[in-house]
MARKOL-274012 format. One record per residue: x, y, z of N, C-alpha, C in turn; residue in one letter. Coordinates in steps of 0.1 Angstrom, whole numbers, plus 2048, in hexadecimal, padded with zeros to 3 digits. Atoms other than C-alpha are relative to their C-alpha. Layout:
N
XYZXYZXYZA
...
REM end
This chain:
537
8097F78047FF7FE7FF80880F7FFX
7FA7F080180F8237F77FD809804X
8037F87F881083F8087F380A7FEX
80D7F88007F48537FA7F57F97FCX
80A8087F97DC8357FE7FD7FE80BX
8008037EB7E582E8237FF815803X
8067F67FD7DF8528257F08067FFX
8098018007BE8548147FA7F880AX
8058047F77B283982780280880FX
7FF7FA7F07BD84A84A7FB80C7FFX
8087F58057AB86783A7EE7FE803X
80F8067FF78B8548377FB7FB80FX
8028097F378F8418587FA80B80AX
7FD7F07F67948658697EE8077FDX
80D7FB7FE7748748597F67F8804X
80E8087FF75D8598598017F9810X
8038007F576585187B7F780C808X
8067F27F675D8788897F08027F5X
8077FE80574387D86E7F17FA806X
80580E7FE72F85A8737FA7FA80AX
7FF8077F473784E89480380980CX
8007FB7EC7438698B07F6808801X
80A7F77FC7278758C47F67F57FEX
80C80680170F85A8BC7F37FC80CX
8088067F17068548E37F880E805X
7FE7F67F970487C8E77F2806804X
80B7FD7FB6DF87C8E57F87F5800X
80880B8046C28688E77F87FC7F2X
8068028106B08578CE7F58077FFX
80F7F980469686F8BB7FB7FA7F6X
80980580867986D8A77F77F6806X
80480F7FE66284D8A68087F77FBX
7F68098026788388948087FC804X
7F78087FB6968398A17FB7F980AX
8018087F568C82B8C27F57F27FDX
80980B80366E8158B680A7F57F5X
7F680A80768980289C8097FD809X
7F68027FA6A38028B57F77F580EX
80B80A7F66877EE8D17FE7F57FCX
80280A80967E7DC8B28097F4801X
7F380E7FE69F7C78B28037FE80CX
8008047F76A27C78D37F87F4806X
8078068006857B68D88027F07FDX
7FE80B8076907A08BD8097F5806X
7F780B7FD6B17968CB7FE7FB810X
8058047F169E7938F07FB7F17FAX
80880C80568B7768DD8077F87FBX
7FC8088086A576B8C87FD7F87F4X
8048018126917718A68048067FBX
7FA7FA80D69D7788867F88037F8X
80B7FF80B6827748797F680B7FEX
80C7F280166278B88580380A80BX
7FB7F57F666B7AC8907F1804808X
80D7FC7F46527B68B180080C804X
7FC7F57F964C7D68C37F280180BX
8077FE7F463D7D78E37F87F07FDX
80180E80163A7B08DD7F47F87F4X
80A8088116217AE8BC80A8027F6X
7F77FA80C6307AB89A7FC80C7F9X
8037F38046397CA88B80A7FD7F2X
7FC80480F63E7C386880080C7F1X
7FE7F080963F7E885680D7FA7F9X
7F280280C6697DE84C8077F3802X
7F880A80767E7C684180C7FD80FX
7F87FB7F469A7BD85A80C800802X
7F48007FD6BA7C185080380A807X
8017FD7F66BB7DC8677FF7FF80CX
8048067F46B07CC8838077F7802X
7F18097FF6CB7B087E80F803805X
7F37F27FA6E77CC8817FB80480CX
8017FE7F56D77D889E8057F5809X
80180B7F86D37BA8AF8127F9801X
7F78047FF6F37B18A581180B807X
7FC7F57F67027D38B48027FF80DX
8028087F26EF7CA8D58097F8806X
7FA80F7F67027A58DB80A806804X
7F280180371F7B88D280480980AX
7FF7F37F571E7DB8EA7F67FD808X
80C7FD7F96FE7D68FA7F68087F9X
8077F78046DC7E78F780380F801X
8007F27F86E280D8F87F78087ECX
8077F880D6D682A8DE80D8047F4X
7F18058096FB82A8CF8007F27F6X
7FE80F8096FB8048C57F78017F9X
80B8018076D780C8B58008097F2X
7FE7F680C6E682789E8107FA7F9X
7EF8058037098118987FC7FE7EDX
80080D8126F87FB87780280C7F7X
8017F680D6F181F86180C8047FEX
7F37F880071582F86B8077F47F8X
7F580880172680E8667FE7FD7ECX
8077FF80E71080A84280380A7F3X
7F97F880571982A83A80E8017FCX
7EF80180174082583E8037F57F7X
7FD80A80D73B8048277FF8057F3X
8037FF80872981980F80A80D7FAX
7F07FA8007468378118107F77F8X
7F780B80476081B80C7FF7FB7F1X
80380381674E8117E88048047F8X
8027F880674B82F7DE8118067FDX
7F07FD8017738347E38097F47F8X
7F980680977A8177D47FD8017F4X
8027FB80D76681C7B68078077FAX
7F77F780777A83B7AE8097FB7FEX
7EB80680079B82B7B47FD7F77F4X
80280780879081279C8008077F3X
8017F980F78182977E80280E7FEX
7F77F27FF78E84C78780680380AX
7F18007F57AE84979C80680F7FCX
7FC7F27F87B886A7AC7F8809802X
80B7FE7FA7928727B37FB7FA80FX
80480A7F578A8567CB7FD80A80FX
8037FA7F479186D7EB7F580B801X
8087F480577C8897DD7F57F8803X
80B8067FD7638737D97F87FA80EX
8078067F076185F7FA7FD80B80BX
7FF7F77F476787E8117F28077FBX
8087FA7FB7508918017F07F97FFX
80A8047FB7318778037FD7FF80DX
7FE7FE7F27398738247F9809806X
8077F07F773189782E7F78057F8X
80D7F980371189B81B7F980380EX
8087FF7F56FA8A78357F67F7802X
80780D7FD6E28898308077F0800X
7F580F7FA6FB86F83180580480CX
7F88017F170887D8517F27FF808X
80E7FB7F36E28838617FF7ED800X
8098107FC6D585E85780D7F6802X
7F780B7FB6F684B85B801800815X
7FB7FF7F46F385687F7F4800807X
80A8027FE6D084E8827F97EE800X
80180D8036C282A88D7F68007F8X
80C7FE80B6AB82886D8057F37F5X
80180980C6A780F84A80A8097F5X
8027FB8106AE82D8328117FF7FEX
7EF8028026D982A8397FF7F37FCX
7FD8108026D78048357FE8027F2X
80280180F6C380981580A8077F6X
7F87F680B6D982680580C7F9802X
7F48048016F881480C8007F27FBX
80080D8076ED7F17FF7FA8047F2X
8067FA8116DC8067DE80D804800X
7F57F880A6FC8187D78097F9801X
7FC8108057137F97DB7FC7F97F6X
80180680B6FF7E87C77FE8047F1X
8017F880A6FB8027AA8108037FBX
7F38008077208067AA8067F57FBX
80080A8017247E67AB7FD7FB7F0X
80780080A70F7E278C8098067F4X
7FA7F88077217FF77B8127FA7FBX
7F58048037437ED77E7FE7F17FDX
80080A8077377CD7717FC8077EFX
8017F980B7297E47538098017F8X
7F87FC8067497F274D8097F47FCX
7F680980175E7D474E7FC7F27FFX
8068138007477B474B8057FA801X
7FE8077F87517A27677F27FC80AX
80A8067F973678F77480480180CX
8037FC7EF73D7907987FC80A805X
8047F57FD7377B37977EF7FD7FFX
8127FE8057117AD7898007F880EX
8058097F77117917A480180B80DX
7FF7F27F071C7AA7BF7F3809800X
80C7F37FB7007C17B77F37FD7FEX
80C8067F66E47A87BB8007FF80BX
8008017F56F379F7D97F980C80AX
8017F67FC6F27C47E27F2805801X
8128008046CE7C97D37F77F680CX
8078057F36C37AB7ED80280780DX
8037F77F56D17BE80A7F880A7FFX
80B7F28036BF7DB7FE7EF7FB806X
80F8087FF69D7C47FF8027FF80BX
8088037F36A27BD81D80780B80BX
8017F47FC6AB7DD8287F3809804X
80E7FC8016897EE81E7F97FD7F7X
80A80A80867A7D48037FF8057F0X
7FD7FD80E6737DA7E38078097FAX
8007F280867D7FB7DB80D7FE7FAX
7F780080769E7EF7D78057FA7F0X
7F980080E6A07DC7B77F48037F9X
80C7F680667F7F17AD80C8057FCX
7F87F18066978127A780C7FB7FCX
7F480480F6B37FE79B8007FE7F4X
80C80280D6A07F078180280B7F9X
8067F38066938127788108057FDX
7F47F97FC6B582177E80A7F67F1X
7F88078076C98057687F68017EEX
80980380A6AA80774B80680E7F9X
7FB7F780A6AD82A74280F8057FEX
7F07FC8036D482B7438027F77F3X
80080680A6CF8117287F88097F6X
80C7FC80D6B282471480D80B7FCX
7F47F38026D084671780B7FA7F9X
7F580380A6EA83070A7FC7F77F5X
80880A80C6D081D6F08097F27FDX
7FF8108026DD7FA6F77F87F7809X
80B8097FD6C37E97018057F1805X
7FE8107FB6D77C97048087FF812X
7FA7FE7F46E67D57257F57FD808X
80D8017FB6C27CC7328017F0803X
8018128046C67A772780D7F8804X
7F38067FC6EC7A77337FE7FF80CX
8028047F06DF7AE7557F77FD808X
80780B7F56C979575D8007F5800X
7F580E7FB6DF77B76A7FB7FA807X
80980B7F86D075C7738067FD812X
7F88067F46F075678E7FA80B80AX
8057F57FC6E67787967F2803809X
80F8027FD6C177379C7FF7F680DX
80080B7F86CA7547B280680780AX
7FA7F77EE6DE7697CC7FC809803X
80E7F77FA6C47827CE7F77FA802X
8098097F86AD7657D68017F780BX
7FB80C7F36C17517EF804810805X
7FE7F87F86CB7748027F1808802X
80B7FB7FE6A97857FE7F07F9804X
80E8097FE68C76B7FE7FE7F780CX
80280A7F369275581E7FC80980DX
80A7F67F66897728347F38037F9X
80D7FD80366A77B8237FB7F37FFX
80980F80066075981D7FA7FB811X
7FF8067F666674E8407F580980DX
8067F87F765576D8507F08017F9X
80A7FF80663876A83B7F67F2807X
8078098046327478417FE803812X
8007FC7F263675486A7F58087FDX
8087F57FE61E7728667F87FD7EEX
80680480A6027688497FA80F7FEX
8097F38055F978F84980D80A7FBX
7F37F680262179A8437FB8087EFX
7FE7FB80F61979E81A7F780D802X
8087F97FE5F97B382280680B807X
7FB7F67F460C7CA83F80A8047F8X
7F47FB80662A7CE82C8008067EFX
8037FF80C6277CD8097F58087FAX
80E7FE8066037D8802802810809X
8037F67F66017F48238108047FDX
7F17F97FB6278008278068007F4X
7F77FE80E6317FD8007F580A7F7X
8067F280C6178077EA7F5807803X
80D7F67F95F981980280D80C801X
7FA7F67FA61782880F80580D7F4X
7FE7FD80D6248327EC7F08087F6X
80A7F780B60183D7DA7F380480AX
80A7FE7F55ED8487FC80C80780AX
7F77F47F25F386381B7FE7F9806X
7FB8097F55EF84583180380680AX
7F57FA7F460A8508457FE80C801X
8007F180260487284380D808805X
7F67FA80462387C8357FE8087F1X
8027F680B61389381880B80C802X
7F67F580162D8AA80B7FD8057EEX
8037FC8116298BF7E780D7FA7F5X
7F780980B6398AD7C780B807800X
7F67F98006558C57C880A80080EX
7F68037F66618B87EA80B800803X
7F48077FE6808A77E68078097F9X
7F67F080568F8C57D080980580AX
7FA7FB7F36968D67F18047F5809X
7FA8097F469D8B980580D7FA7F8X
7F28038066BA8AC7EC8098097FFX
7F67F37FC6CA8CE7EB8047FF80FX
7F97FB7F36C98CF8118087F2803X
7F680C7FD6D38AA81380D8027F7X
7F58008036EF8B47FF809809800X
7FC7F48006FC8D180D8107F7807X
8007F480671C8DD8127FF7FE7F2X
7FA7FE8117208D17EB7F58007FBX
80E7FD8056FD8DE7DF8038077F3X
7FF7F580F70C8F87C78087F97F9X
7F68088097258E57BB7FA7F57F6X
80880880570F8C57B77F88067F5X
8067FB80A6F88D97A48058037F0X
7F57FD8057158E978F7FE7EF7F8X
7FE80D80871C8C27857ED7FB7F7X
8078058086FB8B977C7FA8027F5X
8037F880D6F48D276680A7FF7F5X
7F08028077198CF7557F87EC7FBX
80280D80770C8A974E7F57FE7F9X
80A7FE8096EB8AF7438028067F3X
8027FB80C6F68C77298127F77F7X
7F78088087148AB71F7F97F97FCX
80880B8036FE89271B7F88087F3X
8077FC8096E88A97078088077F1X
7F37FF80D7058B16EE8027F67F9X
7FB80A80770E8936EA7F97F17FEX
80480B8006F187F6E77FE7F87F9X
7FC80A80B6F68736C58097F97FFX
7F28088057178676C77FF7F1808X
80280D8017168436C780B7F980AX
7F58067F973683C6DB80380980AX
7FA7F37F57358566F980D7F8809X
7F08047F47548557127FB7F680DX
7FF8067F575683F72D7FC80B810X
8047EF7FC7538647407F0801806X
80A8028047348667307F37FC805X
80F8097FF7208497388037FC812X
8038007F172884B75E7FC807802X
80B7F47FD71C86F7617F07F97F9X
80D8028036FF86574F7F67F580DX
80F80A7FA6F4847765803803810X
7FF7F77F270085F7827F5807804X
80F7F67FC6E487477B7F57FC7FBX
80E8057FD6CC85E7738017F480BX
7FD8067F46D684A7977F8808805X
8007FC7F76D18697A47EF804801X
80B7FB8056B08757907F57F4806X
80780980069E8547957F77FF810X
8087FD7F56978557B87F5808807X
8057F27FF6908777BB7F08057F9X
80F80180667187679F7FC7F8806X
80A80B7FB6678577AD7FA80280DX
8077FB7F565E8637CE7F9809804X
8057F57FF6558817C57F08017FDX
80D80980A63486E7B47FC7FF80FX
8058067F762F85E7D87F7809807X
80B7FD7F96148677EC803804811X
7F97FF7F362986580A80C8047FDX
7F47FD80264B87680F80880380EX
7F27FD7F066887682B8108007FAX
7F67F880468688782680A7F37FEX
7F480680569A8668287FD7F37F5X
80380780668785480D80C7FE7EEX
7F38018096A18647F480D7FF801X
7F28057FF6C28588038077F97FAX
7F380880D6CD8417E77FF8087F9X
7FD7FA80B6CD85C7D080880B805X
7F47F67FD6E88717E480C7FC7FAX
7F480780470285E7DB80A8037F5X
7FF7FD80D6FF8617B98028117FFX
7FB7F08017028887BE80F807802X
7F28007FB7218877CF8097F87F6X
7F880580A7308737B78008087F3X
8047F680972388B79B80C80A806X
7F87F27FB7358A57AE8137FC7FEX
7F68047FC7558927B58047FF7EEX
80080080E75988E78C80080C7F7X
7F87F48017558AD78980780C801X
7F67F97FE76E8BC79980D7F47FDX
7F28058067898A078C7FB8057F0X
7FA7F780C7808AE76B8038087FFX
7FD7F18007808D27738157FC805X
7F47FF7FF7A38C87858097FD7F5X
7F680680A7B38B67698018097F8X
7FE7F580C7AC8D374E7FF80D806X
8007F67FA7B38EC7667FB80B801X
80A7FA7FC7928FC7697FB80380DX
8077FC7F47889127817F2801803X
8137FD80376191578C804810802X
8017F17FF7539337867FF80B80FX
7FF7F97F675494E79D7EF803809X
80F7FF7FA72C9517A87FE7EE804X
80080D7F77319277B180A805806X
7F68007F374C92F7C57FB806806X
8077F87F473A94A7D87F27F8807X
80D8037F971D9377DD8047F5807X
7FD80A7FA72E9177E880380580DX
7FD7FA7F273E92B7FF7FC80380AX
8097FD7F672593B80F7F67F4807X
80780E7F770E9178138087FA807X
7FA8087FA72890681B805806813X
7FE7F97EF72F91F83C7FB806805X
80A7FF7F27119278447FC7F3806X
8028087F27109088548047FE80AX
7FA7FD7F172291186E7FA80980AX
80B7F67F570292D8787F77F4803X
8098097F56E79138828097FA80DX
7FE8087F76FF8F889180880880EX
7F97F47F370F91A8A67F7800809X
80B7F77F76EE9248B17F07F37FDX
80B8068006DA9038B27F580080BX
80A7FB7F46CF90C8D97F38047FBX
80A7F88036BC9268CA7F67FA7F8X
80680680A6AB9168AF7FA7EF803X
80880A7FC6A18F88C67F480280CX
8087F87F669490F8E37F68097FAX
8087F080468892F8D07FA7F77F3X
80080380F68191C8AC80580A7F6X
7FA7F48086929388A0808808800X
7F57FA7F96B194A89D7FE810806X
8007F47FB6B39698B280E807802X
7F47F78016CB9888AC805802809X
7F87FD7F46E39888C780B8027FBX
7F08028007079878CF8067F37F9X
7FB80C80B70B9638C57FC7FB7F4X
8027FC8106FB9678A68068097F6X
7F97F680471098289F80B7FC7FDX
7F780780272E96F8A38027F67F8X
7FD80A80A72595088E7FE8047F3X
7FF7FA80C71C96387580C8067F6X
7F27FC7FF73C9768778087F87FEX
7FC80A80374B9588748027F77F9X
80680980F73A94685A80580A7F1X
7FB7F580574196784880F7FE7F8X
7EF80080676A9648477FF7EF7FDX
7FE8098047689418467FD8007EFX
80680680F75093F82381280D7F8X
7F57FA80876D95C81580F7FB802X
7F880C8067889448208037F77F6X
80580A80A77792980D7FF8057F3X
7FC7FF80A77393E7F080B8057F8X
7EF7FC80379594F7EF8087F27FCX
7F980C7FF7A492B7EF7FA7FA7F4X
80380780D78D91D7D08038067F9X
7FB7FF8097989397BF80E8027FDX
7F38058027B99307BD8017F97F5X
7FF80980C7C692079F7FF7F0803X
80680F7FD7C68FE7B17F77FE80AX
8028057F87AF9067C77F07F8801X
80E8068007918EE7BC8097F1807X
7F880C7FD7AD8D17C67F9800812X
8017FA7EE7A68E07EA7F2801802X
80A7FC80077E8DF7E87FC7F6809X
80380D7F777D8C07FB7FF80380CX
8007FE7F178D8CA81B7FE80C806X
8047F77FB7878EE81A7EE804807X
8108027FC75E8E481A8027F880AX
8028077F67688CD832801804810X
7FF7F77F87728E684D7F3805805X
80B8027FC74E8F28527FB7F4804X
80880F7FF73E8CF85380480080CX
7FA8087F07578C686F7FA80A809X
8007F87F67548E58807EF7FF805X
8117FE7FC72D8E587D7FC7F1809X
80480D7F672B8BC88B803804810X
7F78067F37468C38A67F280F808X
8077F57FA72F8E68B07F37F8808X
80C8047F970D8D08B28037F5809X
80180C7F87188B48C480780380FX
7FA7F67F672E8C98DC7FB806809X
8087F47FA71C8DF8E47F5802803X
80C8017FF6F88D78E17FA7F5800X
80580C8036F58B18E47F880180BX
80E8007EC6E18B690D7F78067FCX
8097FB80B6CF8CA8F47F57FE7FEX
8048098086C38B78DE7F97F3806X
80480D7F96BE8998F47F780680AX
80B7FC7F46A78AF90D7F18067F7X
80B7FB80C68F8BE8F27FC7F17F6X
80180680D6928A18D78017F0803X
80280E80069687F8EA7F880180DX
8098077F468386C90780E7FC807X
7F58087FB6A585E9117FF80880DX
8017F87EF6A587E9317F47FD806X
80D8027FA68387993B7FE7F4804X
7FB80E8026898529388057FD813X
7F48017F66A78599537F880480FX
8077F77F368D87196C7F77F4803X
80A80A7FD67385496B80B7F5804X
7FB8107FC68D83B97580480280FX
7FC7FE7EE69484E9957F9800806X
8087FF7F36758509A57FE7F4808X
8048067F567482E9B480A7F57FEX
7FA8097FC68580C9BC7FE7F97F5X
80A80C80B6707FA9A67FC8037F1X
8007FB80966B7FE9827EE8017FFX
80E80480264380497C7F67FD7F4X
8017FE80F62F80195D7FD812800X
8047F280262882294B7F77FF7F2X
80E7FB80960E8329398018107F6X
7FC7F080660C8519227EE8017FDX
8097FF8055F186791A80080B7F9X
7FF7F38085EB8818FF8128077F9X
7F67F78046128818F88057FD7EEX
7FD80380C62887B8D78047F27FEX
80380B80462D85F8C580F7FB804X
7F48038006538638C78047FD812X
7FB8037F16528678EE7FA7F1805X
80180E7F863E8468F380C7F57FDX
7F680E8036598308DC808806804X
7F47FD7FA6758438EA7FE7FB810X
80280C7F16688359118007F97FBX
80280E80166181990380F7FB7FCX
7F18038016848158F780980080CX
7F87FE7FA6948249148017FD80EX
8058077F768081292D7FE7F3800X
7FF80E80567E7F491A7F47FA806X
80480B7F965F7EC9257F18077F4X
8087FB8056397F09167F980C803X
8057F07F962A8149177F07FA7F8X
80C7FF8056048139177FA812800X
7FE7F58045F18329067EF800806X
80B8027FB5CD83991A7F98047F7X
80A7F68025C184E9007FC7F07F6X
8078098055BC82A8F07FA7F3809X
80880B7F65AD81890E80B7F8807X
7F88097F85CF80991B80280980CX
7FF7F97F45CE81593D8037F180EX
7FA8057F85E18009567F87FF80BX
8088017F65CE7F097180580380EX
7FA8017F55E97EE989807812804X
7F57F27FE5FF80D99680C8027F9X
7F77FD80961481B9807FE8127FBX
7FD7F280762383D96E7F98047F6X
80A7F980E61185295680A8107F7X
7F97F580962386F93F7F58037F9X
80B7F580860D88D93080480C7FFX
7FD7F08016128AE9227FE80880DX
7FE7F57F96158CA9377F08077FDX
80B7FA8015F58D79447F27F67FDX
80B80B8065DD8B693B7FD7F9810X
8018057F85DA8B29607F47F5808X
80D8037FC5B38B09687FE7F57F5X
80580780C5B289F9438037EF806X
7FB8087FE5C88839517F67FC809X
80D8047F35B08819747F57FB7FBX
80F80280659187D95B8037F07FFX
8018118045A085B9508067F5805X
7FB8087F85AB84D9707F780580AX
8037FC7F45888529868027F0808X
7FD8087F258E8439A780B7FD803X
7F58008005AF8439A780B809803X
7F67F27F75CA8589BC80D8017EFX
7F77FF8095E186999F80B80D807X
7F57F97F460087C9B18098027F2X
7F47F880761389399E80F800805X
7F48057F66398899A080D80A7F6X
7F67F480664B8A79897FC7FF7ECX
7FF7FD81164E8B79638117FB7FBX
7F67FE8086658B694A8028067F8X
8037F580A66A8D69398058027F9X
7F97FF81067C8D591B7F47F87F7X
8107FF80E65C8C390C7F4800804X
80B8007F86438CE9237F97F4804X
80B8087F863C8AD9338007FF80FX
8067FA7F462C8A89538017EC800X
7FE8107FF6338819647F47FD80EX
80A8017F161B8729838027F0803X
8028088016128579927F77FC807X
8118008015F28459927FF7F180DX
80280E7F65E382B9AF7F97F17F5X
8068098055D780A9A67F08057FFX
80E8017FC5B08069A27FF7FA80DX
80C8057F259A8059C47FC7F0801X
80580B7FA5997E39D67ED7FE7F7X
80D7FE8025767D49C47FC8057F5X
8037F780B5757EC9A58027F67F3X
REM end
C-alpha cells in the first residue's frame, strides 16, 4: 500500500468516525420511528426470534428485518442502548462510502477521495447515518448495488452483476420491493438513453436471480407462514396504500422533494446543481453520437439515478424526507466527476458559483451555533451571539471563496468545505446535545420516572405525542398503556400527560387517587401516581 492510499484510508477513517459515529449517545432517540424500531429489535432479541418483528409483544409487520437484525447484533455485542440502536445506520453509511471510494479508484483514479468525502459529508447522509431507521440501510444497499451493476456494465465481469443482485436482495430486506423496482427503472432508462436495449437482456442473469432469491425470499416466506396477514399489512398497506393514498398523513406538495434534495445535499448543493446542469447539457449536445465516451455514459447513469427516486416519490401521496436518500449518492458522485473534469482541464468555476457555494457552506455554522435558540424559541433572535455567529460565518465564507478562486482552488474544494461541516457538527454535539435531549427525546423523562420508587410501576400516557409514548416504551422497556384507547391499568401505576390536563386526567379515573409527582418543563409534561381501583370495583 503506497503512501497516498494509506493517507486516503486514514482520512476516510477520521471523517467517517467523526461525522457518522462521534456522539451517537449524546442525545436520546427522537421522533416516533427511532425508539419504535429500536424496541422492536430488542423484543426480537429477547425472544430469540429472527422472523417476526414485534412491538409490545404484538406482530409489527410494517418493515422488513435487515435493520432489526443489525440492531440485534449490536445489542448482543454492546448491550441495549440508544447508541447501539443507531450503530447499524452508521456502519451501513461507512460501507457505502468505502464502496464509493473503491468505485472511483477503479474508474476515475485521482478523484476517489473527493467522491468519498463529498458523499460522507452531505447533510442527508450525516443525518440518516445517525438515525435508528431503515433509510440508511436501504440507501447503502441500493448504492452498492448500482455501483456494482455499473462496474459490470463497463468491464463485463459477471461477478459484479451477481454482486449487484446480492445487494438488491439486501435492499429488499431493508425496506421492501422499492429497491429492485427503482434499480430496474434506472437501468431501463439508462438502456433507453444509450439506445442499447441489449443491456436489459444481459442484466437478466439466471445466477443473479437465484442469488437474489436465496438471500431475500427465505425471510418473506417464513414471516408469511407465521403471520398470514403479512402480505396485506406489508405489501398492500405499507407499500401500495402508502404510495397511493394519504393513509398515514404524510401528504406534501408534488414539489416537496426539490427543496428536500437541495437541503440534503448541503453543503455541496450549489456545485451539485452545476454538475447536473453540465451533465444534462453534455448529454443533449451529444445525444446523437453512437459511441459516447465512458465519462458521458457514467454521468448519464448517475443523472438518471439521481432523478428517478425524486420523480417516483414526488408522485407518491405519502412523502417523508428519508424516501429520497437513495438518490443522494448519485448527486455527490456527479459533483466528484465535475470536480475531476475541471481540475484536469485547469478550469476554474465561475465567480457566482464560488460565492454562492462559500455562502451556503459557511452558513451551516449559524443555525448550528444558535441551535439552542431555535429549539427553545423556534426562531433566531437577534443578539450578541447571533452577531458573533454571523460574523464568523461571513469571515469563513470569504476565506472559502478566496481559496476557490485561486488557480488550484478547486483541488481544495473538499477540505475548505469540510471545515464548516466539522465545526457545525462539533457545535451541535458539544454545545446543544443536552438541549436536544431535553426537548426532543423521552430519555431524560424516563430517567426522572425511574427515580420515583424502588419498584418499576406500570406506565400509562394520556394525550401525549407518539414520540413520547414510543420513547418511554424503549427507555423503560415496558408496554405503555394509553388512556384514550381504554387501556387504563387496574392497579397502581404512573401516568404522563401534558401540563394543564390534571382535571381531564382525573375524569378518566373515577374513584381513584391521583397524586401529582412532578413535571418535565422542557416538554411541558406532568407525571402522576395513580392508585389501584378500590376493593370491590
